C-alpha positions in Angstrom: 0.0 0.2 0.0 1.3 3.3 -0.9 1.6 5.7 2.0 -0.6 8.3 0.1 -3.2 5.9 -0.5 -6.5 6.8 1.6 -7.3 4.8 4.7 -10.9 3.9 4.8 -12.7 3.5 8.4 -15.8 1.5 9.3 -19.2 3.5 10.5 -18.4 2.1 14.0 -14.8 3.4 13.7 -16.3 7.0 12.4 -18.4 6.9 15.5 -16.0 6.4 17.8 -13.8 9.0 16.1 -16.5 11.7 16.5 -18.1 10.3 19.8 -21.5 10.4 17.7 -23.7 7.5 17.7 -24.3 5.5 14.1 -27.3 7.0 14.3 -26.1 10.6 14.3 -23.3 10.1 11.8 -26.0 8.6 9.7 -28.3 11.6 10.0 -25.6 14.0 9.4 -24.9 11.9 6.4 -28.3 12.1 5.2 -28.1 15.9 5.7 -25.0 16.6 3.9 -23.3 17.4 7.1 -20.9 14.3 7.4 -18.2 13.3 4.8 -19.9 11.1 2.3 -19.7 7.4 2.4 -17.7 5.1 0.3 -20.3 2.0 -0.7 -18.4 -1.3 -0.1 -21.1 -4.0 -0.5 -24.8 -4.3 -0.3 -25.0 -3.3 3.3 -21.5 -2.2 3.9 -20.0 1.5 3.9 -16.7 3.3 4.8 -15.5 6.6 4.9 -12.2 8.0 4.1 -10.0 8.5 7.7 -8.8 11.9 6.6 -11.9 13.3 5.6 -13.6 12.1 9.0 -10.5 13.8 10.7 -10.9 17.4 8.7 -14.5 16.9 9.8 -13.7 16.7 13.3 -11.0 19.9 13.4 -13.6 21.8 11.3 -16.0 21.5 14.2 -13.3 22.1 16.9 -12.5 25.5 14.7 -15.6 26.5 14.4 -16.6 26.0 18.5 -13.3 27.8 19.4 -14.1 30.9 16.9 -17.6 31.3 17.9 -16.6 31.4 21.4 -13.7 33.9 20.6 -16.6 36.2 18.7 -18.7 35.6 21.5 
């Protein structure tokens, strides 16, 4: 595997990374508020790890900037 290859994480792992439930991850996905899933099979999806990390960082940045502005 190439060092630049994207790493995929399961729905369970994405939920653990974000401290969200699987239900909330799926709700955010359906609302377009979470990175898109990569379909792997009929009932299996995964997420690009770096996209989930970027989503987490964006949430942190937004929370901190709104706290500074307040």
